[in-house]
KOLTI-643614 format. One line per field, with one value per residue: residue number from 1; residue in three letters; x, y, z of N, C-alpha, C in turn. Coordinates in steps of 0.02 Angstrom, whole numbers. Layout:
num = NUM:...
residuo = ala:...
neast = X:...
nnorth = Y:...
nup = Z:...
caeast = X:...
canorth = Y:...
caup = Z:...
ceast = X:...
cnorth = Y:...
cup = Z:...
This chain:
num = 1:2:3:4:5:6:7:8:9:10:11:12:13:14:15:16:17:18:19:20:21:22:23:24:25:26:27:28:29:30:31:32:33:34:35:36:37:38:39:40:41:42:43:44:45:46:47:48:49:50:51:52:53:54:55:56:57:58:59:60:61:62:63:64:65:66:67:68:69:70:71:72:73:74:75:76:77:78:79:80:81:82:83:84:85:86:87:88:89:90:91:92:93:94:95:96:97:98:99:100:101:102:103:104:105:106:107:108:109:110:111:112:113:114:115:116:117:118:119:120:121:122:123:124:125:126:127:128:129:130:131:132:133:134:135:136:137:138:139:140:141:142:143:144:145:146:147:148:149:150:151:152:153:154:155:156:157:158:159:160:161:162:163:164:165:166:167:168:169:170:171:172:173:174:175:176:177:178:179:180:181:182:183:184:185:186:187:188:189:190:191:192:193:194:195:196:197:198:199:200:201:202:203:204:205:206:207:208
residuo = met:gly:asp:thr:pro:leu:thr:thr:gly:thr:pro:leu:val:pro:gly:arg:arg:glu:arg:asn:lys:leu:arg:val:arg:asn:arg:ile:tyr:asp:ala:ala:val:glu:leu:phe:thr:arg:gln:gly:tyr:asp:gln:thr:thr:val:asp:glu:ile:thr:glu:ala:ala:asp:val:ala:arg:gly:thr:phe:phe:asn:his:phe:gln:arg:lys:glu:asp:leu:ile:ala:glu:trp:ser:glu:lys:arg:arg:glu:gln:leu:arg:asp:gly:leu:thr:asp:leu:ala:val:gln:asp:gly:arg:ser:thr:arg:leu:ala:leu:leu:his:cys:met:ser:leu:leu:ala:arg:ile:ser:leu:arg:asp:ser:ala:gln:thr:arg:ala:met:leu:ala:ala:trp:val:arg:ala:gly:phe:pro:leu:tyr:glu:gln:pro:tyr:val:ser:glu:met:phe:ala:gln:phe:val:glu:glu:gly:gln:lys:arg:gly:glu:val:cys:glu:thr:val:asp:thr:arg:leu:val:ser:tyr:val:leu:arg:asp:leu:tyr:leu:gly:ala:leu:tyr:arg:trp:ser:arg:pro:glu:ala:arg:ile:asp:leu:glu:ala:glu:leu:his:ala:ala:cys:gly:thr:val:leu:asp:gly:val:leu:thr:arg:arg
neast = 2318:2263:2316:2189:2110:2101:1950:1838:1686:1516:1489:1462:1295:1251:1151:982:1003:1129:1110:1019:1093:1188:1109:1058:1197:1230:1124:1157:1275:1260:1169:1258:1360:1290:1246:1367:1414:1318:1327:1453:1590:1638:1540:1441:1345:1352:1227:1148:1166:1107:987:937:966:870:894:944:1059:1141:1144:1211:1344:1358:1396:1493:1630:1683:1660:1756:1769:1680:1738:1839:1765:1717:1838:1860:1770:1796:1920:1858:1795:1892:1957:1859:1845:1980:1966:1953:2065:2192:2379:2438:2363:2419:2414:2502:2629:2606:2476:2418:2433:2378:2244:2216:2237:2118:2018:2040:1995:1883:1804:1806:1742:1612:1526:1548:1551:1513:1645:1733:1698:1723:1842:1912:1892:1943:2083:2095:2087:2201:2210:2288:2433:2439:2360:2353:2443:2375:2352:2476:2525:2448:2488:2624:2621:2588:2703:2809:2775:2785:2917:2977:2934:3020:2986:2990:3148:3269:3361:3269:3190:3056:2960:2988:2940:2811:2765:2787:2704:2577:2579:2569:2443:2371:2402:2355:2209:2203:2208:2099:1994:1988:1864:1872:1929:1955:1979:2014:1993:2038:2115:2220:2271:2310:2405:2503:2541:2599:2716:2794:2804:2878:2994:3029:3013:3071:3145:3107
nnorth = -2012:-1968:-1826:-1715:-1670:-1519:-1434:-1356:-1248:-1314:-1441:-1607:-1689:-1829:-1945:-2015:-2161:-2180:-2130:-2221:-2332:-2303:-2287:-2427:-2480:-2432:-2470:-2605:-2606:-2539:-2631:-2748:-2704:-2681:-2808:-2864:-2808:-2843:-2989:-3026:-3022:-3143:-3238:-3201:-3220:-3192:-3223:-3182:-3058:-3011:-3046:-2962:-2831:-2842:-2880:-2957:-3107:-3093:-2956:-2910:-2948:-2876:-2745:-2777:-2872:-2971:-3022:-2969:-2839:-2745:-2725:-2644:-2538:-2477:-2444:-2353:-2254:-2205:-2138:-2035:-1968:-1929:-1840:-1746:-1685:-1628:-1520:-1387:-1373:-1298:-1316:-1176:-1101:-1047:-1121:-1221:-1360:-1442:-1428:-1448:-1577:-1649:-1623:-1688:-1827:-1807:-1799:-1931:-2009:-1977:-2016:-2154:-2167:-2145:-2241:-2354:-2499:-2529:-2496:-2585:-2712:-2703:-2661:-2771:-2869:-2804:-2812:-2954:-2985:-2936:-2814:-2693:-2734:-2707:-2597:-2431:-2318:-2206:-2127:-2098:-2021:-1915:-1869:-1848:-1734:-1636:-1633:-1612:-1477:-1406:-1426:-1347:-1225:-1222:-1273:-1408:-1511:-1494:-1604:-1711:-1855:-1851:-1924:-2048:-2011:-2001:-2114:-2172:-2109:-2157:-2289:-2287:-2234:-2333:-2447:-2399:-2388:-2530:-2572:-2520:-2580:-2694:-2798:-2804:-2689:-2534:-2395:-2217:-2170:-2045:-1976:-2063:-2061:-1931:-1921:-2023:-1953:-1830:-1877:-1921:-1796:-1721:-1764:-1718:-1592:-1418:-1322:-1183
nup = 521:381:248:197:48:-42:-73:-183:-208:-199:-73:-119:-104:-32:-129:-142:-136:-98:30:88:83:178:287:308:334:445:538:535:591:727:773:787:876:993:1016:1047:1146:1246:1247:1197:1097:1029:1047:966:826:644:585:708:712:587:608:712:655:570:432:267:252:150:138:247:205:101:151:247:242:329:499:578:520:568:697:642:604:727:775:681:700:825:796:719:817:894:809:784:911:921:847:896:942:916:889:882:969:1072:1173:1300:1276:1383:1425:1305:1276:1392:1376:1269:1327:1417:1322:1251:1357:1387:1272:1286:1399:1369:1340:1431:1457:1318:1260:1329:1297:1158:1153:1202:1095:988:1031:1037:905:835:802:866:830:694:639:595:687:738:858:907:811:827:956:921:846:926:1011:919:884:1002:1027:936:970:1082:1197:1216:1256:1147:1107:1112:1057:960:900:969:1092:1068:1047:1166:1240:1175:1222:1351:1361:1300:1379:1515:1478:1447:1580:1636:1592:1646:1726:1865:1886:1979:1924:1893:1751:1668:1774:1773:1652:1651:1749:1701:1583:1631:1709:1596:1531:1616:1600:1479:1455:1434:1562:1560
caeast = 2262:2293:2295:2118:2123:2069:1900:1792:1622:1466:1505:1414:1249:1232:1080:940:1024:1181:1077:988:1145:1222:1066:1072:1251:1222:1086:1191:1339:1230:1143:1308:1388:1245:1253:1446:1411:1280:1335:1527:1605:1652:1475:1382:1358:1328:1152:1108:1167:1066:908:932:968:819:921:961:1117:1184:1151:1265:1411:1363:1429:1554:1663:1694:1631:1803:1763:1640:1790:1878:1723:1715:1894:1868:1735:1838:1957:1822:1769:1955:1967:1811:1874:2036:1954:1959:2141:2256:2435:2466:2314:2441:2411:2555:2623:2587:2403:2381:2435:2329:2169:2215:2219:2054:1982:2022:1969:1803:1779:1796:1688:1538:1478:1608:1520:1534:1716:1769:1684:1746:1923:1937:1891:2003:2151:2096:2088:2266:2224:2354:2486:2437:2324:2391:2448:2352:2355:2540:2543:2419:2538:2678:2604:2595:2765:2845:2769:2812:2997:2989:2927:3072:2952:3028:3203:3298:3385:3220:3160:2981:2926:2992:2896:2741:2755:2784:2629:2522:2591:2546:2366:2352:2414:2300:2157:2191:2195:2041:1945:1979:1802:1879:1977:1922:2031:1982:2043:2059:2166:2269:2302:2343:2469:2562:2560:2630:2780:2832:2826:2933:3061:3047:2999:3115:3131:3086
canorth = -1972:-1937:-1764:-1707:-1628:-1461:-1441:-1284:-1261:-1339:-1508:-1646:-1705:-1892:-1955:-2060:-2222:-2186:-2116:-2272:-2380:-2287:-2305:-2497:-2504:-2404:-2512:-2664:-2585:-2525:-2695:-2802:-2672:-2693:-2888:-2884:-2774:-2879:-3046:-3042:-3029:-3211:-3274:-3165:-3246:-3158:-3219:-3148:-2978:-2988:-3046:-2896:-2775:-2847:-2878:-3025:-3128:-3063:-2881:-2897:-2953:-2817:-2687:-2798:-2930:-3008:-2987:-2917:-2772:-2715:-2695:-2590:-2491:-2464:-2396:-2284:-2207:-2172:-2095:-1976:-1926:-1883:-1792:-1688:-1664:-1580:-1470:-1316:-1388:-1294:-1291:-1108:-1055:-1020:-1179:-1249:-1428:-1489:-1422:-1480:-1663:-1669:-1610:-1757:-1877:-1808:-1825:-1996:-2039:-1960:-2060:-2223:-2174:-2124:-2306:-2396:-2561:-2540:-2488:-2637:-2761:-2691:-2668:-2841:-2887:-2772:-2854:-3026:-2982:-2914:-2737:-2658:-2753:-2677:-2535:-2365:-2286:-2133:-2095:-2081:-1973:-1861:-1842:-1817:-1667:-1576:-1637:-1580:-1404:-1400:-1428:-1290:-1168:-1207:-1310:-1475:-1511:-1508:-1674:-1770:-1879:-1828:-1989:-2089:-1986:-1999:-2194:-2193:-2090:-2208:-2353:-2264:-2225:-2409:-2487:-2370:-2420:-2598:-2591:-2491:-2612:-2763:-2792:-2794:-2629:-2469:-2336:-2161:-2164:-1984:-1954:-2109:-2046:-1860:-1945:-2043:-1908:-1788:-1902:-1915:-1726:-1691:-1782:-1707:-1528:-1379:-1282:-1120
caup = 498:319:225:167:-14:-34:-126:-196:-232:-146:-52:-146:-68:-57:-167:-89:-151:-49:102:109:95:239:345:321:361:516:563:552:632:784:800:806:935:1046:1036:1065:1223:1280:1260:1183:1017:1005:1063:923:735:596:592:759:687:527:638:750:623:509:355:242:272:96:138:295:168:46:179:287:215:376:561:600:492:627:739:614:594:787:787:642:727:877:765:707:889:918:754:799:976:913:802:928:996:870:931:881:993:1131:1238:1313:1259:1429:1425:1244:1294:1449:1349:1221:1369:1441:1264:1244:1420:1380:1223:1315:1454:1347:1353:1467:1425:1256:1259:1363:1249:1085:1158:1196:1031:948:1049:1011:824:828:769:886:795:614:637:583:755:743:930:921:757:864:1000:886:823:975:1046:874:885:1071:1020:894:1024:1137:1255:1228:1245:1072:1106:1122:986:964:877:1019:1148:1050:1051:1241:1272:1151:1251:1417:1357:1291:1450:1560:1448:1472:1660:1665:1557:1669:1756:1941:1904:1995:1902:1859:1685:1663:1813:1769:1602:1662:1785:1662:1532:1663:1720:1532:1499:1663:1580:1405:1452:1459:1633:1551
ceast = 2290:2271:2229:2132:2079:2013:1877:1729:1581:1475:1440:1360:1238:1166:1038:966:1086:1159:1054:1038:1182:1170:1069:1131:1259:1188:1119:1254:1302:1203:1204:1342:1351:1243:1322:1444:1387:1308:1411:1529:1598:1584:1424:1408:1329:1241:1116:1105:1120:991:889:933:904:846:945:1042:1168:1184:1214:1340:1410:1399:1492:1579:1666:1654:1687:1799:1724:1693:1827:1828:1712:1777:1897:1814:1755:1878:1924:1801:1828:1964:1919:1831:1938:2020:1970:2025:2192:2315:2446:2414:2345:2446:2481:2563:2594:2504:2373:2377:2384:2262:2167:2194:2145:2013:1973:1996:1886:1762:1764:1741:1614:1493:1542:1598:1538:1611:1750:1765:1710:1823:1949:1924:1939:2067:2150:2103:2151:2263:2273:2419:2491:2399:2365:2386:2421:2358:2426:2556:2501:2462:2594:2688:2620:2667:2809:2834:2793:2890:3004:2984:2976:3040:2975:3103:3229:3332:3335:3195:3087:2937:2924:2944:2821:2712:2754:2714:2577:2530:2562:2457:2344:2353:2362:2231:2139:2171:2126:1978:1928:1917:1819:1922:1930:1976:1999:2032:2079:2123:2226:2305:2344:2420:2533:2585:2609:2705:2810:2857:2868:2999:3088:3050:3056:3101:3114:3017
cnorth = -1934:-1862:-1770:-1658:-1577:-1457:-1369:-1306:-1290:-1415:-1552:-1691:-1775:-1921:-2003:-2118:-2235:-2171:-2192:-2333:-2360:-2295:-2388:-2516:-2483:-2453:-2586:-2668:-2581:-2597:-2749:-2768:-2695:-2771:-2900:-2857:-2814:-2953:-3082:-3050:-3101:-3247:-3245:-3193:-3185:-3148:-3190:-3077:-2966:-2992:-2976:-2839:-2781:-2845:-2951:-3043:-3079:-2991:-2866:-2914:-2898:-2756:-2711:-2865:-2993:-2985:-2957:-2843:-2733:-2686:-2635:-2529:-2450:-2425:-2348:-2218:-2163:-2109:-2027:-1939:-1890:-1826:-1727:-1650:-1613:-1530:-1402:-1323:-1367:-1279:-1226:-1072:-1029:-1070:-1208:-1319:-1469:-1488:-1453:-1551:-1684:-1663:-1662:-1816:-1869:-1837:-1900:-2038:-2033:-2011:-2121:-2223:-2151:-2177:-2348:-2469:-2576:-2555:-2551:-2698:-2758:-2694:-2724:-2877:-2864:-2784:-2911:-3028:-2956:-2855:-2700:-2675:-2722:-2612:-2474:-2337:-2222:-2095:-2061:-2029:-1900:-1833:-1801:-1754:-1612:-1576:-1600:-1497:-1381:-1398:-1375:-1223:-1163:-1253:-1379:-1477:-1528:-1576:-1730:-1793:-1880:-1885:-2042:-2074:-1996:-2071:-2206:-2167:-2128:-2269:-2340:-2270:-2301:-2445:-2454:-2400:-2496:-2612:-2568:-2538:-2679:-2759:-2786:-2726:-2577:-2406:-2280:-2154:-2104:-1966:-2006:-2081:-1976:-1876:-1966:-1997:-1855:-1810:-1901:-1843:-1701:-1719:-1760:-1628:-1483:-1349:-1215:-1097
cup = 430:301:186:103:-13:-93:-128:-222:-183:-135:-96:-101:-91:-87:-117:-105:-87:31:131:133:169:298:369:354:436:562:580:602:721:818:830:871:996:1073:1065:1139:1267:1304:1224:1111:992:1007:1017:858:707:581:640:738:638:566:674:715:558:434:335:261:214:96:184:241:118:75:223:269:259:450:595:573:541:664:705:613:672:792:743:671:790:853:751:759:902:872:769:860:978:871:832:964:955:906:939:919:1059:1192:1245:1293:1318:1433:1368:1266:1328:1415:1303:1270:1400:1389:1250:1298:1409:1321:1245:1360:1434:1348:1367:1443:1361:1238:1278:1322:1186:1097:1165:1128:987:973:1020:946:808:785:813:859:716:603:636:663:760:801:923:870:789:910:973:867:871:1009:992:866:954:1069:979:925:1072:1210:1276:1213:1177:1065:1111:1066:993:944:934:1079:1132:1049:1119:1270:1244:1197:1321:1414:1344:1349:1507:1546:1463:1535:1678:1642:1596:1719:1836:1952:1926:1986:1883:1793:1661:1696:1789:1709:1608:1699:1756:1611:1575:1683:1652:1514:1547:1638:1518:1397:1477:1531:1618:1579
């Protein structure tokens, strides 16, 4: 999650043309994700998406160069939900490292559970397209922020490699998400994430 530049004055309001472009883009995205969820990513063609969105084929490519870009859009929307959910979770609000990280796990679970069928379909497409290999590990960056702040407050052992802990937490999160996404799975995702997170924290938090 990159830094946001500071601005002054009244924020710019998008003009009518920009608003229309955004509406069309969102209509294409919504139609595509609905089709991916119902019949699968690989089974859905660009022509089916444009028909469902009631736009020309050329309009699709004005907004998305490839079908895979819709997966990237889905991932970015999840990042936005995560950022919004963390707005009220400042590290300096007195919340302990354990509670802050458990809150993060709850937030991640709830984002996936808002539309379980959609998450399962898009997660499968995200993995098959190779996004886990090259996408910015924004979840581990989030975890690292809380672990580093906890170490400064003396809650995390000073010898702990905070970046490594953040990657371990990310791997546990993705592993639980993959297990939950299997059709035959009967997993309480939030409870699974809490248990995994608690196991790691038991090994890195101080005893004070």
